[in-house]
KOLTI-110383 format. One record per residue (C-alpha): x, y, z; residue number from 1. Coordinates in nm, 4 decimals. Example, Ala and Ser with C-alpha at 12.3 -4.5 7.8 and 13.67 -1.06 7.14 Angstrom:
// KOLTI-110383
<r><X>1.2300</X><Y>-0.4500</Y><Z>0.7800</Z><n>1</n></r>
<r><X>1.3670</X><Y>-0.1060</Y><Z>0.7140</Z><n>2</n></r>
// end
This chain:
// KOLTI-110383
<r><X>3.5373</X><Y>-2.3366</Y><Z>3.7953</Z><n>1</n></r>
<r><X>3.5186</X><Y>-2.4419</Y><Z>3.4316</Z><n>2</n></r>
<r><X>3.3311</X><Y>-2.2331</Y><Z>3.1742</Z><n>3</n></r>
<r><X>2.9807</X><Y>-2.3685</Y><Z>3.0781</Z><n>4</n></r>
<r><X>3.0969</X><Y>-2.4471</Y><Z>2.7249</Z><n>5</n></r>
<r><X>3.3901</X><Y>-2.6494</Y><Z>2.8600</Z><n>6</n></r>
<r><X>3.1581</X><Y>-2.8505</Y><Z>3.0890</Z><n>7</n></r>
<r><X>2.9121</X><Y>-2.9106</Y><Z>2.8085</Z><n>8</n></r>
<r><X>3.1834</X><Y>-3.0177</Y><Z>2.5711</Z><n>9</n></r>
<r><X>3.3357</X><Y>-3.2574</Y><Z>2.8256</Z><n>10</n></r>
<r><X>2.9897</X><Y>-3.3993</Y><Z>2.9032</Z><n>11</n></r>
<r><X>2.9518</X><Y>-3.4629</Y><Z>2.5260</Z><n>12</n></r>
<r><X>3.2936</X><Y>-3.6280</Y><Z>2.4990</Z><n>13</n></r>
<r><X>3.2270</X><Y>-3.8599</Y><Z>2.7959</Z><n>14</n></r>
<r><X>2.8822</X><Y>-3.9605</Y><Z>2.6663</Z><n>15</n></r>
<r><X>3.0403</X><Y>-4.0231</Y><Z>2.3249</Z><n>16</n></r>
<r><X>3.3146</X><Y>-4.2327</Y><Z>2.4746</Z><n>17</n></r>
<r><X>3.0590</X><Y>-4.4414</Y><Z>2.6717</Z><n>18</n></r>
<r><X>2.8402</X><Y>-4.4971</Y><Z>2.3683</Z><n>19</n></r>
<r><X>3.1439</X><Y>-4.6016</Y><Z>2.1560</Z><n>20</n></r>
<r><X>3.2535</X><Y>-4.8429</Y><Z>2.4313</Z><n>21</n></r>
<r><X>2.8972</X><Y>-4.9869</Y><Z>2.4454</Z><n>22</n></r>
<r><X>2.9150</X><Y>-5.0347</Y><Z>2.0690</Z><n>23</n></r>
<r><X>3.2318</X><Y>-5.2430</Y><Z>2.1047</Z><n>24</n></r>
<r><X>3.4941</X><Y>-4.9936</Y><Z>2.0024</Z><n>25</n></r>
<r><X>3.8183</X><Y>-4.9447</Y><Z>2.1949</Z><n>26</n></r>
<r><X>3.8530</X><Y>-4.5720</Y><Z>2.2871</Z><n>27</n></r>
<r><X>4.1673</X><Y>-4.3772</Y><Z>2.3566</Z><n>28</n></r>
<r><X>4.2324</X><Y>-4.0154</Y><Z>2.4426</Z><n>29</n></r>
<r><X>4.5579</X><Y>-3.8589</Y><Z>2.3316</Z><n>30</n></r>
<r><X>4.7953</X><Y>-3.7627</Y><Z>2.6035</Z><n>31</n></r>
<r><X>4.9217</X><Y>-3.4531</Y><Z>2.4207</Z><n>32</n></r>
<r><X>4.6686</X><Y>-3.2119</Y><Z>2.2598</Z><n>33</n></r>
<r><X>4.5719</X><Y>-3.3203</Y><Z>1.9104</Z><n>34</n></r>
<r><X>4.3222</X><Y>-3.1847</Y><Z>1.6653</Z><n>35</n></r>
<r><X>4.0982</X><Y>-3.4797</Y><Z>1.7272</Z><n>36</n></r>
<r><X>3.9412</X><Y>-3.5596</Y><Z>2.0678</Z><n>37</n></r>
<r><X>3.9653</X><Y>-3.9440</Y><Z>2.0681</Z><n>38</n></r>
<r><X>4.0893</X><Y>-4.2354</Y><Z>1.8627</Z><n>39</n></r>
<r><X>3.8795</X><Y>-4.5482</Y><Z>1.8206</Z><n>40</n></r>
<r><X>3.9591</X><Y>-4.8978</Y><Z>1.6999</Z><n>41</n></r>
<r><X>3.7082</X><Y>-5.1556</Y><Z>1.5761</Z><n>42</n></r>
<r><X>3.8392</X><Y>-5.4833</Y><Z>1.7251</Z><n>43</n></r>
<r><X>3.6660</X><Y>-5.6849</Y><Z>1.4578</Z><n>44</n></r>
<r><X>3.8063</X><Y>-5.5058</Y><Z>1.1567</Z><n>45</n></r>
<r><X>4.1166</X><Y>-5.3661</Y><Z>1.3330</Z><n>46</n></r>
<r><X>4.0410</X><Y>-5.0203</Y><Z>1.1720</Z><n>47</n></r>
<r><X>4.1395</X><Y>-4.7051</Y><Z>1.3503</Z><n>48</n></r>
<r><X>3.9642</X><Y>-4.3623</Y><Z>1.3262</Z><n>49</n></r>
<r><X>4.0342</X><Y>-4.0256</Y><Z>1.4685</Z><n>50</n></r>
<r><X>3.7252</X><Y>-3.8775</Y><Z>1.6100</Z><n>51</n></r>
<r><X>3.6148</X><Y>-3.5124</Y><Z>1.6791</Z><n>52</n></r>
<r><X>3.3276</X><Y>-3.4909</Y><Z>1.9251</Z><n>53</n></r>
<r><X>3.0813</X><Y>-3.2094</Y><Z>1.8945</Z><n>54</n></r>
<r><X>2.7677</X><Y>-3.1082</Y><Z>2.0829</Z><n>55</n></r>
<r><X>2.5009</X><Y>-3.0748</Y><Z>1.8186</Z><n>56</n></r>
<r><X>2.2298</X><Y>-2.8149</Y><Z>1.8210</Z><n>57</n></r>
<r><X>1.8570</X><Y>-2.8564</Y><Z>1.7451</Z><n>58</n></r>
<r><X>1.7398</X><Y>-2.5700</Y><Z>1.5246</Z><n>59</n></r>
<r><X>1.3743</X><Y>-2.5156</Y><Z>1.6117</Z><n>60</n></r>
<r><X>1.3656</X><Y>-2.2356</Y><Z>1.3615</Z><n>61</n></r>
<r><X>1.4454</X><Y>-2.4994</Y><Z>1.0955</Z><n>62</n></r>
<r><X>1.1821</X><Y>-2.7570</Y><Z>1.1734</Z><n>63</n></r>
<r><X>1.3991</X><Y>-2.9317</Y><Z>1.4316</Z><n>64</n></r>
<r><X>1.7024</X><Y>-2.9784</Y><Z>1.2087</Z><n>65</n></r>
<r><X>2.0077</X><Y>-3.0968</Y><Z>1.3924</Z><n>66</n></r>
<r><X>2.3365</X><Y>-2.9243</Y><Z>1.3064</Z><n>67</n></r>
<r><X>2.6942</X><Y>-2.9999</Y><Z>1.4043</Z><n>68</n></r>
<r><X>2.9259</X><Y>-2.6970</Y><Z>1.3613</Z><n>69</n></r>
<r><X>3.2542</X><Y>-2.8511</Y><Z>1.2559</Z><n>70</n></r>
<r><X>3.5009</X><Y>-2.5736</Y><Z>1.2764</Z><n>71</n></r>
<r><X>3.8401</X><Y>-2.5619</Y><Z>1.4526</Z><n>72</n></r>
<r><X>3.9381</X><Y>-2.2904</Y><Z>1.6975</Z><n>73</n></r>
<r><X>4.0733</X><Y>-2.0788</Y><Z>1.4057</Z><n>74</n></r>
<r><X>3.7369</X><Y>-2.0958</Y><Z>1.2262</Z><n>75</n></r>
<r><X>3.8489</X><Y>-2.3319</Y><Z>0.9553</Z><n>76</n></r>
<r><X>3.6470</X><Y>-2.6506</Y><Z>0.8965</Z><n>77</n></r>
<r><X>3.7888</X><Y>-2.9795</Y><Z>1.0042</Z><n>78</n></r>
<r><X>3.9369</X><Y>-3.1775</Y><Z>0.7136</Z><n>79</n></r>
<r><X>4.0062</X><Y>-3.5442</Y><Z>0.6613</Z><n>80</n></r>
<r><X>4.3650</X><Y>-3.4621</Y><Z>0.7581</Z><n>81</n></r>
<r><X>4.2332</X><Y>-3.3513</Y><Z>1.1045</Z><n>82</n></r>
<r><X>3.9805</X><Y>-3.6360</Y><Z>1.1750</Z><n>83</n></r>
<r><X>3.8124</X><Y>-3.9303</Y><Z>1.0119</Z><n>84</n></r>
<r><X>3.4761</X><Y>-3.9223</Y><Z>1.1918</Z><n>85</n></r>
<r><X>3.2558</X><Y>-3.6925</Y><Z>1.3939</Z><n>86</n></r>
<r><X>3.0373</X><Y>-3.7950</Y><Z>1.6898</Z><n>87</n></r>
<r><X>2.7537</X><Y>-3.5566</Y><Z>1.7416</Z><n>88</n></r>
<r><X>2.5814</X><Y>-3.5512</Y><Z>2.0732</Z><n>89</n></r>
<r><X>2.2102</X><Y>-3.4352</Y><Z>2.0859</Z><n>90</n></r>
<r><X>2.0892</X><Y>-3.4422</Y><Z>2.4437</Z><n>91</n></r>
<r><X>2.1516</X><Y>-3.8051</Y><Z>2.5394</Z><n>92</n></r>
<r><X>2.1549</X><Y>-3.9332</Y><Z>2.1812</Z><n>93</n></r>
<r><X>2.4947</X><Y>-4.0035</Y><Z>2.0197</Z><n>94</n></r>
<r><X>2.5523</X><Y>-4.0216</Y><Z>1.6364</Z><n>95</n></r>
<r><X>2.8579</X><Y>-4.0956</Y><Z>1.4305</Z><n>96</n></r>
<r><X>2.9232</X><Y>-3.9822</Y><Z>1.0748</Z><n>97</n></r>
<r><X>3.2302</X><Y>-3.9325</Y><Z>0.8428</Z><n>98</n></r>
<r><X>3.4199</X><Y>-3.6120</Y><Z>0.8137</Z><n>99</n></r>
<r><X>3.4015</X><Y>-3.4707</Y><Z>0.4636</Z><n>100</n></r>
<r><X>3.5473</X><Y>-3.1321</Y><Z>0.5205</Z><n>101</n></r>
<r><X>3.2254</X><Y>-2.9331</Y><Z>0.5551</Z><n>102</n></r>
<r><X>3.1895</X><Y>-2.6504</Y><Z>0.8134</Z><n>103</n></r>
<r><X>2.8478</X><Y>-2.7604</Y><Z>0.9125</Z><n>104</n></r>
<r><X>2.6604</X><Y>-3.1045</Y><Z>0.9007</Z><n>105</n></r>
<r><X>2.2806</X><Y>-3.0906</Y><Z>0.8847</Z><n>106</n></r>
<r><X>2.0217</X><Y>-3.3553</Y><Z>0.9258</Z><n>107</n></r>
<r><X>1.6491</X><Y>-3.3524</Y><Z>0.9874</Z><n>108</n></r>
<r><X>1.4627</X><Y>-3.5766</Y><Z>1.2216</Z><n>109</n></r>
<r><X>1.3245</X><Y>-3.7475</Y><Z>0.9057</Z><n>110</n></r>
<r><X>1.6604</X><Y>-3.8363</Y><Z>0.7561</Z><n>111</n></r>
<r><X>1.8971</X><Y>-3.8653</Y><Z>1.0491</Z><n>112</n></r>
<r><X>1.8831</X><Y>-4.2498</Y><Z>1.0535</Z><n>113</n></r>
<r><X>1.9731</X><Y>-4.2628</Y><Z>0.6902</Z><n>114</n></r>
<r><X>2.2659</X><Y>-4.0289</Y><Z>0.7138</Z><n>115</n></r>
<r><X>2.4068</X><Y>-4.0668</Y><Z>1.0638</Z><n>116</n></r>
<r><X>2.4699</X><Y>-4.3873</Y><Z>1.2737</Z><n>117</n></r>
<r><X>2.3063</X><Y>-4.3824</Y><Z>1.6052</Z><n>118</n></r>
<r><X>2.5084</X><Y>-4.5279</Y><Z>1.8913</Z><n>119</n></r>
<r><X>2.3110</X><Y>-4.6836</Y><Z>2.1655</Z><n>120</n></r>
<r><X>2.3130</X><Y>-4.5290</Y><Z>2.5121</Z><n>121</n></r>
<r><X>2.0506</X><Y>-4.7617</Y><Z>2.6471</Z><n>122</n></r>
<r><X>2.2789</X><Y>-4.9049</Y><Z>2.9165</Z><n>123</n></r>
<r><X>2.3910</X><Y>-4.5650</Y><Z>3.0412</Z><n>124</n></r>
<r><X>2.2455</X><Y>-4.4841</Y><Z>3.3795</Z><n>125</n></r>
<r><X>2.1385</X><Y>-4.1226</Y><Z>3.3857</Z><n>126</n></r>
// end
């Protein structure tokens, strides 16, 4: 049986893929292991992006701040050479934001809509 963190991570990846599909993106998973989790293409602009999907954490000790820990397996932060975008999954909410090379990305409930793009999951049956 898979480890709990693997199950949680895969759940986040599938939820992210579904939200991206609902937003109109084409979504692809690499066949061979890559630094990024999925690739997306905007069919309107024809732009591609490499996406790293992360399960976000809500920090109740920080007034409900939401954090995405953006480190690779070796502890180094993801860079723009690794991925173009992050998708952070918070419960059933899915947000997208650019990779800028930080080790952690923080938002508060007050500024999340200004800093991250929410992808709709309205049509996902839970």
